[in-house]
N, C-alpha and C positions, 0 to 999 in steps of 0.2 A: 562144616568141620573146619576150625580154625588152623591155620598155618603159620606159626609166629617165628619171625627172625629177630636176632638181638644185634644191635649196633653199639660202638662205643669209640670214644677218643683213642687215638695212639697214647695219649698221655694218661690212659689208665693203667699202663705198662704191664699188660698181660703177655705172658710168654707165647712164642710160636707154638709151642705143643698146647697149651690152654685153648688158643685161638682155633687150632686145628681139631682137637678133639670134641669142643662144644659149638663148632661152627659159627663163631663170633667173627663179624665183620668189623675192622678197624679204619679209621679215616686219619690220615696224617695230619697232626697239628701244624700249624704254619708258624715259623719264626722268620722275623723280618731284619734285615741289616739295611736301613734306609728303604729303597725300593724294591730290593732283591729279596725274593722268596727262596726260603728253605724249608725243607720237610722232614719232620720228626721220623725217624726210623729209615729214612732214604738218604738223606743228605750227609749224615755222620753215621759211622759203623759201630761206635763206642763212645762210652762216657768221656774218656779220656781225649778222643778226638774233637768232641764238641767243646768241652770246657776248655782246651786250648784256644780252639777257635773264637770262644767268647772273650778271653783275655785280651785279644789283639783286634776285635771287631770294632770297625769304626764307619759309620756311626755306632753307637751302642744298641745291642739287640733289643728287639720288642717281639711282641706275639701278635697273632692274627688268628682268627677262627677259621674253621674248615669251610671252604668254598661250598656255600648252599647249594649251587649248581650240579656240583659233584653228588652230593646226597640225594638231590631230587633225582637225577638220572638213575642211581642205584635203585632208588625206591620203586620207579617205573619198571626197572628190570624185575625186581621182587614180585611186583604185582603180575606182570606177565608170567612170571614163574609159578603162580598159583598161591602165593602169600596173601594171607588176609590182613595180617598185623604185624607192625614192626615196634619193638620196645627199643628206643634209643637211650642208653644208660650213659647220660652226659655229665662231663665235670661241672663243679659248682657254676651256677648263674652269677655267683658272686665274685668270680674272676674271670669270666667268659661270656660273650654275648650269644654262645651258640644256642641255649635254652630257648630264649626269646626268638630267635632266627627259626628254630625247628618248629616252635609252637606256631608261629604264623604259616610255616610251610604245610603243616598240617591239613590246613583247610584246602590245599591246592593239589594234593597227590591223590592217586587212584587207590589208596591202602590206608589202613587205619594206623596212624602214627601216634604212638603213645610215648611222650617226652618225659623222660625220669631224671629230675635234677638230683644228683647224688649228694649235693650241698658239700662235696670235699673234691679232692684231686688225686692224682697219683693211684697207689694201689688201694686207696679207701673207696675210689670209684671203682676200680677193677675188681674187687671183691664183690661188690653189687652187681657188675655185669657177669660175673660168674654165677652168682645166685640165680639170676635171671634165666641165664642158659640152661643152668641144671634143671630148673623147673620147666622149661619148655621141653628139654628132653624127657622129663617125668610125665608129659603131657597134661600139664596143669594148665588151666585157663588164664587169660590176661588178668582178670579181676584178683585171682589168688596170687599171681606173681607180682601184682604191684602191692597187695597187701602184706606179702613177705618182705618185700624190697623195703617198706616203709618200717617194719620192725627191725630190720638190719641197719637201716640209716639211723634210726633213733638211738641204737646202741653203739653208733660209732663216734670216735673222738680221737684226737691227734694233738701232739705237741712236737714243734719242731724247732731248730735252732739254727739260724744263720751264722755263718762266719762274718759277713759283712752286709749290714743293714742297706748298703747303698743301691743295691739293684732293686728291692722292694720299694724304696723311696723313689728311684728314678721312674719306675714302671707304674706307681700309683696303686699298687695292689694291698698296699698296709692301710687298714681303714681306721687306725687309731694311733695316737702315740709317735708319729713319725718325727715330729719337730722335737721331741724329748729325746727320742732314742738317737737321732741323728747327731745331736749336740755331745753325745758322749763317747769317749774313745775306748777302745778296747771293751767293749759289751758284747755279749752274745745274747741278742734278744730272744726271749722265749714267745712262741707264737701259736696260735691255734685257729681252727676255723669256727666262727659264731654265725650262725644262720647263714652259712654259705661264704661269709667274708674272712679275709684274714685280719686278725687283730693280735696287738701285742699284750701278754698277760703278765709279763715279768721279764727280768733281765738278770744276767749272773756274769761275772767276771771271766769264767773259764768254762770251756765245754764239759769238762768233768763234774762241775757243779751244776751245770744244767742238766746232765745225765742223772744225778743224784736226785734232783727235783722231780725229773720224769719217772724216775723209779717210786718216789713217794706217792706221787699222782697214781701211777698204776697200781701199787700196793692197796690203795684206798679202794679203787675199783674191783680189784680181786677179792677184796674182803667183804664187798656188798653185793655183788651179782650172783644170780642162782642159775647161771648159763655157761656152756664152755666159751672161752676166749680163745680168739685168734689174734696174734700181735704182729705187726710188720716192721721190721727195722729198715729204714729208708736211708739211703745216703746218695750225696752228689759227688760223685768221684771221691769217696772217701771209704774205701773197701775195708781197711784194715782197722779203723775204728768201729765200722759196722759189725766186724768179727768178733771184736772185744765186747761190743755191747750185747750181742746175740749169745755170747759165752756167760757173761755175768747174769743176764736174763734168765738163761736156761738153769744156771744154777740157784738163781733166787726163786724161781718158780717152775720147777721140772713138769708141773702138769699143764702149762700153758703150750697152745700150738703156736709156735714161732715161725717165721717166713722172713725171707730178705728180698728186698725189692730196690728200686732205683729212683733217684730223682733225675729224670732225664732232660733232655733239651727244652722242651716247652716249659716245663716248670722251673726247670734249672735257670732260663732266663731271669726268672723273678727272685730265686733264692740265691743264685751264685753259686760257685764250687764249694765244696767242704761241708755243704749244709748237711744236718742229720734229722731225721723223724722218727717218730714211733707213733703208729696208728694201732688202735685197739678196737674191737668189736666184737659183738657175738660172732662165733664161728658160724660162717655162712652155710656150712654143710648141715648144720643142726636144723635148719630150716627148709631143707630139701624134703 
């Protein structure tokens, strides 16, 4: 009889209530200021606190992956507790080395470790973790869980806009167009994930114009899919704008499932403050 645990990154930005309800374990992602380590969800208690810290941090902040030794120790504890399998729902291998490290670790631990690359981050990864945990609670086998995760991942897309491109350029997470975008003043780059990597797909002069473009993209999706959509509005300490986008989206498409989440410290190191994002995917609850 299988006993399955679900693990994920703190940068999946699941709420404490969701983690507790579904027994999901998160590991704090690491933010670095020089040689000093800070831990998401521990070192700062709010978005405001983190982004204020980011403004004055010297040297500028970078990120590092969760210590594999910490995960290794926890996996041994799970094995002792009778777990047979672990599904680690990880943020994209295109922006973090964790998937690679976990894949190597899988051969060294006394438990079956299934490493799932979400090919996205933030709540896009979080909803995949929720799906995995819901299916575990429904007593589904690992193979079925991974199959449903693949369905959800394939339906997932994102558009996000950064207020200042400098953070993505500095941290090396932008896979294309950095030189062009960096040479332009007062530009709001339009970004997405392509095969797990962040790429630029356009640019606008104003955030309002970027939002209109995102709405056009989303309307095209709404018109073509035959399943319920869940849409997540994300903000990097930009809650008033997030509220406005949610209100406009609700009026535009009242049948959508709309939720609000954050761009927290680990992802915010790369996006900077005031970034906004919209993630859409099949409603994960329709796959349970």
